C-alpha positions in Angstrom: 8.3 -21.3 29.6 6.1 -21.6 26.3 8.2 -20.4 22.7 5.2 -18.5 21.1 5.8 -18.8 17.2 7.3 -15.5 16.1 9.5 -14.1 12.9 12.8 -12.7 14.2 13.6 -8.7 14.7 16.5 -6.8 14.1 17.3 -6.6 17.3 17.1 -10.4 17.7 13.9 -10.7 19.9 11.0 -11.9 18.4 7.7 -9.4 17.3 5.1 -8.4 19.8 1.1 -8.1 19.4 1.7 -4.6 18.8 4.0 -4.8 15.9 2.4 -7.6 14.5 -0.6 -5.8 14.4 0.8 -2.4 13.7 2.5 -4.8 10.9 -1.3 -5.8 9.7 -3.4 -2.3 9.7 -0.4 -0.6 7.0 -1.2 -3.1 4.5 -4.1 -3.5 5.0 -3.8 0.9 4.4 -1.9 -0.1 2.2 -3.3 -1.7 -0.4 -7.0 -0.5 0.9 -5.6 3.3 -0.5 -3.7 1.4 -4.0 -7.3 0.3 -4.9 -9.2 3.8 -4.6 -6.1 5.4 -6.1 -6.3 3.5 -9.2 -9.6 3.1 -9.4 -10.1 7.5 -9.5 -7.2 6.9 -12.0 -9.3 4.2 -14.3 -12.4 5.6 -13.5 -10.8 9.2 -14.2 -8.9 7.9 -18.6 -11.5 4.6 -19.1 -15.2 6.7 -18.1 -15.1 8.8 -21.0 -15.1 5.7 -23.3 -17.6 4.0 -21.3 -20.0 6.9 -20.6 -19.4 8.5 -24.3 -19.9 6.9 -28.5 -16.5 6.6 -29.3 -15.0 5.6 -31.8 -13.6 2.0 -31.2 -10.6 2.5 -31.7 -10.4 5.2 -29.3 -12.1 3.3 -26.4 -9.6 0.1 -26.9 -7.1 3.5 -26.7 -8.7 5.0 -23.7 -9.6 1.9 -21.5 -6.1 -0.4 -22.2 -4.5 2.7 -21.3 -6.4 3.4 -18.5 -6.5 -0.5 -16.9 -2.6 -0.5 -17.2 -2.0 3.2 -15.9 -4.2 2.1 -12.5 -2.5 -1.3 -12.4 1.6 0.5 -12.0 -0.6 3.0 -10.0 -1.8 0.6 -7.3 2.2 -1.3 -7.4 3.8 2.0 -6.8 1.5 3.3 -4.0 1.8 -0.4 -2.2 5.5 -0.3 -2.3 5.8 3.4 -1.9 3.0 3.3 1.5 4.9 -0.6 3.2 8.9 1.2 2.6 7.4 3.9 4.2 6.0 2.5 7.4 9.4 0.3 7.4 11.7 2.9 7.2 9.6 5.1 10.5 10.9 5.1 13.5 9.2 3.9 16.6 10.0 3.7 19.5 11.2 0.4 21.1 9.6 1.6 24.4 6.2 3.5 24.4 6.7 7.0 25.6 9.9 7.0 24.8 12.3 8.6 22.0 15.4 8.2 20.7 18.7 9.4 22.0 19.8 10.9 19.3 16.7 13.1 18.3 
């Protein structure tokens, strides 16, 4: 029997294709939703500075604050989605639930 590459799971077995696909999809969702949320926050904070003629100092503060908040939100959103995914208890066999449910 040929061995396929993969990572060990908690139970000592190898990850199946469905589990690897789920991880890939969840990572993509985490990054896309974080980028969208960060763009919205940046637009809300820095938008007035980019749309209206404001004093130079106010404009600089708004753009910098928007950038910092967007970066922090991106990191927090990405981590929170991935942690929630990791904690979710998925049944080992499709259609089955765990005995304690």
